[in-house]
C-alpha positions in Angstrom: 104.1 15.5 -47.2 100.6 17.0 -46.9 98.6 15.2 -44.3 101.4 13.1 -42.8 102.3 15.8 -40.2 98.9 15.4 -38.6 98.8 14.0 -35.1 98.2 10.3 -34.9 96.4 10.4 -31.5 92.9 9.1 -31.5 90.1 11.6 -31.4 88.0 12.1 -28.3 85.8 9.1 -28.1 82.6 10.9 -27.2 83.2 13.5 -29.9 83.9 10.8 -32.5 80.7 8.8 -31.6 78.6 12.0 -31.8 80.2 12.8 -35.2 79.5 9.3 -36.6 75.9 9.5 -35.4 75.3 12.9 -37.0 76.4 11.8 -40.5 73.6 11.3 -43.0 74.2 7.5 -43.1 74.5 7.4 -39.3 71.1 9.2 -38.7 69.4 7.0 -41.3 70.6 3.6 -40.0 70.0 4.5 -36.4 66.4 5.5 -37.1 65.7 2.3 -39.0 67.6 0.3 -36.4 65.4 1.5 -33.5 62.2 1.0 -35.6 63.2 -2.6 -36.5 63.7 -3.4 -32.8 59.9 -2.9 -32.5 60.0 -1.6 -28.9 56.6 -0.6 -27.6 54.9 1.0 -24.6 55.6 -0.7 -21.3 58.5 -2.8 -22.5 62.0 -2.9 -21.0 64.8 -2.2 -23.5 68.5 -2.9 -22.8 71.1 -0.8 -24.6 74.4 -2.6 -24.2 77.4 -0.3 -24.7 75.2 2.7 -24.5 78.1 5.1 -24.7 77.3 8.7 -24.0 73.6 8.0 -24.4 73.3 8.6 -28.2 70.2 6.4 -28.6 68.7 6.3 -25.2 66.2 9.1 -25.7 64.8 7.5 -28.9 64.4 4.2 -27.0 62.8 6.0 -24.0 60.2 7.6 -26.3 59.4 4.2 -27.8 58.6 2.5 -24.5 56.9 5.5 -22.9 56.5 6.4 -19.3 55.3 2.9 -18.3 58.4 1.3 -19.9 62.0 1.5 -19.0 65.4 1.7 -20.8 68.6 0.3 -19.2 71.9 1.6 -20.5 75.0 -0.5 -19.7 78.5 0.6 -20.4 81.9 -0.4 -19.0 83.3 3.2 -19.1 82.4 5.5 -16.2 83.1 8.6 -18.4 80.5 7.4 -20.9 77.9 6.8 -18.2 78.6 10.2 -16.7 77.9 11.9 -20.0 74.8 9.7 -20.5 73.5 10.7 -17.1 73.9 14.3 -18.0 72.0 13.9 -21.3 69.3 11.8 -19.7 68.8 13.8 -16.6 65.1 14.6 -17.6 64.3 11.0 -18.5 63.1 9.2 -15.4 62.5 5.9 -17.3 66.2 5.6 -18.2 68.5 3.7 -15.8 72.3 3.6 -16.3 74.5 0.8 -15.0 78.2 0.1 -15.0 78.8 -3.3 -16.5 80.4 -5.4 -19.1 78.8 -7.2 -22.1 80.3 -10.5 -21.1 78.8 -10.3 -17.6 75.6 -8.1 -17.7 74.2 -6.8 -14.4 70.8 -8.0 -15.5 68.8 -11.0 -14.3 67.8 -13.9 -16.5 64.8 -13.1 -18.7 65.0 -9.5 -17.5 64.3 -7.5 -20.7 62.0 -7.5 -23.7 64.5 -6.0 -26.2 68.3 -5.6 -26.3 70.6 -3.9 -28.7 74.3 -3.3 -29.5 75.5 -0.7 -31.9 79.2 -0.9 -33.0 80.1 -2.7 -29.8 80.7 -6.3 -30.7 83.6 -5.3 -33.0 85.5 -4.5 -29.9 84.7 -7.2 -27.4 87.1 -10.0 -26.5 84.6 -12.9 -27.0 81.7 -12.0 -29.4 80.2 -15.5 -29.2 80.0 -15.3 -25.4 78.6 -11.8 -25.6 75.7 -13.0 -27.8 75.0 -15.8 -25.4 74.9 -13.4 -22.5 72.4 -11.2 -24.3 70.2 -14.2 -24.9 70.4 -15.0 -21.2 68.8 -11.7 -20.2 66.2 -11.7 -23.0 62.7 -13.0 -22.3 61.4 -15.7 -24.6 60.3 -14.1 -27.8 62.4 -11.0 -27.1 64.4 -9.3 -29.9 68.1 -8.6 -30.1 69.2 -5.9 -32.5 72.9 -5.7 -33.7 74.5 -3.0 -35.8 78.1 -3.8 -36.8 80.5 -3.0 -39.6 82.6 -5.3 -41.7 85.9 -3.5 -41.9 87.3 -6.1 -44.3 85.1 -4.4 -47.0 86.6 -1.0 -46.5 87.6 0.6 -49.8 88.9 4.0 -50.8 88.9 4.9 -54.5 92.2 6.2 -55.9 94.4 5.6 -59.0 97.0 4.0 -56.6 95.0 0.9 -55.9 97.9 -0.7 -53.9 98.1 2.2 -51.5 94.4 2.2 -51.0 94.4 -1.5 -50.2 97.3 -1.0 -47.8 95.3 1.7 -46.0 92.2 -0.5 -45.8 94.1 -3.5 -44.5 95.8 -1.4 -41.9 92.6 0.1 -40.6 90.9 -3.3 -40.5 93.9 -4.8 -38.7 93.5 -2.3 -35.9 89.9 -3.5 -35.0 89.7 -6.5 -32.7 86.9 -8.2 -34.7 87.0 -6.5 -38.2 84.6 -9.0 -39.9 82.0 -9.2 -37.1 79.2 -7.8 -39.3 79.2 -10.9 -41.5 79.6 -13.3 -38.6 76.6 -12.1 -36.6 74.1 -14.5 -38.1 76.3 -17.5 -37.4 76.9 -16.4 -33.8 73.2 -15.8 -33.1 72.1 -19.2 -34.6 74.7 -20.9 -32.5 73.4 -19.2 -29.4 69.9 -20.4 -30.1 68.4 -17.2 -31.7 66.1 -17.2 -34.7 67.1 -14.7 -37.3 64.3 -12.2 -38.2 66.2 -10.0 -40.6 69.6 -9.2 -42.1 70.0 -5.8 -43.7 73.2 -4.7 -45.4 73.9 -1.0 -45.3 76.4 0.6 -47.7 78.3 3.3 -45.7 79.5 5.8 -48.3 81.4 9.0 -47.9 81.7 11.5 -50.8 83.5 14.4 -49.2 87.0 14.4 -47.8 86.1 16.1 -44.5 83.6 13.5 -43.4 85.7 10.6 -44.7 88.7 11.9 -42.9 86.7 12.4 -39.6 85.1 8.9 -39.6 87.8 6.8 -41.3 90.8 8.8 -40.1 92.4 9.2 -43.5 95.2 11.5 -42.3 95.5 9.9 -38.9 95.6 6.3 -40.0 97.8 6.8 -43.0 100.3 8.5 -40.7 100.1 5.6 -38.3 100.4 3.2 -41.2 103.6 4.9 -42.4 105.0 4.7 -38.8 104.2 1.0 -38.7 105.7 0.4 -42.1 102.4 -0.6 -43.7 102.5 2.3 -46.2 105.4 4.3 -47.5 105.5 8.0 -47.0 106.3 8.5 -50.7 103.1 6.8 -51.6 100.9 8.0 -48.8 101.6 11.7 -49.2 100.4 11.9 -52.9 97.5 9.6 -52.1 96.3 11.9 -49.4 96.8 15.0 -51.6 94.6 13.4 -54.4 91.9 12.6 -51.9 91.9 16.1 -50.5 91.4 17.5 -54.0 88.6 15.0 -54.6 86.4 13.5 -55.8 86.1 11.1 -52.9 84.4 7.7 -52.9 85.1 5.7 -49.7 83.1 3.3 -47.7 82.4 -0.1 -46.2 79.6 -2.5 -45.6 77.5 -2.4 -42.4 75.0 -5.0 -41.1 71.8 -4.6 -39.2 70.6 -7.9 -37.7 67.4 -8.6 -35.7 67.3 -12.0 -33.9 64.5 -13.5 -31.7 65.2 -15.4 -28.6 
């Protein structure tokens, strides 16, 4: 069947993150996300799970030469790439560390952010508490997280689309984290400043396939017995011919310590 012979291996993580950030919706929400964090000259901003440095330059511009940006990631490969990209940014510091045990002193930063990180951590509630520990009183914590439980792919075969969506959501450690952020923040002692829902929508097969892994994840679902090959093959063929309507809900949250 067309599409089911594709490799099921995950794409290169850095390439995938760059691709997601370069989509129209990715560029739009990232710009609004940084703006809503309201970082200013002289402040210290913490980017938790900074990855390959996708957003560090924008944050460094916001705080200026008198401010500082600290990027923390648990993956040495990510930090190596971030150091390469930030080589000409003296106000950016990169540290190896984990969200559940940040290498930052109490009340050490004015702003903190996570972008598609909390969906993967073992204990999101503890992670939110750890960020509150390092934020100064009145500091802001920005979170951008998806709600994979809202994933939908339009097709005449509604059952197969639902099977695909459930399979993808089931592969994420915290698939509904987007809708849970407000509760976790209030429990940790934050005050909620804003909650902004973002509809992530893909209208072309190439982008939907790259970000949602239509071929890759349907092949995995067939292997796992979550979808049948006789259904998944025609489903993919129809999507490849178009039109495509596929997407999910994404949440941008700003909380104050």
